[in-house]
C-alpha positions, 0 to 999 in steps of 0.5 A: 047630145050637143056635148057629145057632138062636140066630143066626138068631133074633138076626137076626130080633130084629134086624128086629123091632127096627127095624121097632118103631122105624119103626112109632114114628116113623110113629105120631109124624109122624100124632099131631103131625098130628093134635094140629096140627090138632086145635088148629088147629080150637080156634083158629077156623082152616080145617085146613091139613093141608099146613102141619102136616106142614110144622111137625112137620119139627123136631120130627120131625127130633129125636125120630128122632134120640132114637129112632135114635141114642139109643133113647128120647125125652122122657118126664115125670118127678115132682119131689121137690115133686110137680111135673113136668118132662121128661127124656130116658129111653133107654126103647126101648133099655131094652125091646129090650135087655130083650126080646132077652134074655128071648127067648133065654133062654127058646129057652136054657132050652127046648133045655138041658130038651129041649124041642120047638120046638111046632107050633101047634094049629090048633084053638086057635091056640096052642102045646102047653104046654112047649114053647119056642113056647108060652113065647114066646107068653106073654112076646110077649103080655106084651110087645104090651100094653106096646107098646100102652100105649107107643104110646098114650103116645108118641101122646098126648105128640106130639099135644099137643106139635104143638098146643103148637107151633101155640098158641105161633105163633098167638100164647098164651103161656099154656094150661089144663089140662083133665081127659080121660076117667075122669082119675086122682088124680094129674090131677084135682089139676092140672085147671084148672092155667094152664101156660107154652106157650112152655116145650117142657118144659111136661108136660101128660100126666104119666103113660101113657094119660093123656087130659088136654089143654091149651086156650090162654088167649087174650084176647078169647075167654074 
């Protein structure tokens, strides 16, 4: 019975992980198009969403490949000299491996100690303390908060990539980092930094939940 239960949980986790990947891909498409559209407005152009979607195709092919086949994407990394660059990290694969291992551990430990599965209490919407369901609820609440941060960070990074490509297509080769709301000390030091927009590895948002942006430097428009 125990083996059958754990096998059923493993199958459920397969579906959960597949759903996570699909959600991230849809999130990425929307973010890229939003970034491209924002750049069109900054440039004073009429917003063409169909064109933005077409422009997203090359990026999305690579993003899907990285996400589905390699389990991650490009992230910003601080170098020893204090500058930032991008490199591939299998963060999604690491996170799903961690989730799978921790969920199975919680269930195994609960079964071993004879803990009840736990039925949700209608009045509070929670599970009885000490139950397997209660332990899982605590864990997934933590994972949900982490997943929200990841989704926002990925969306922000991809939106700026959509904008960067639009600026380069327009002919802008350089841009200026501008702080967003409540910038951290790292971002405050980078405010006004001139970056090469033609470099795909340029880092505009150096950390999770970063609100910084980039504006193109166009001769005759400043």
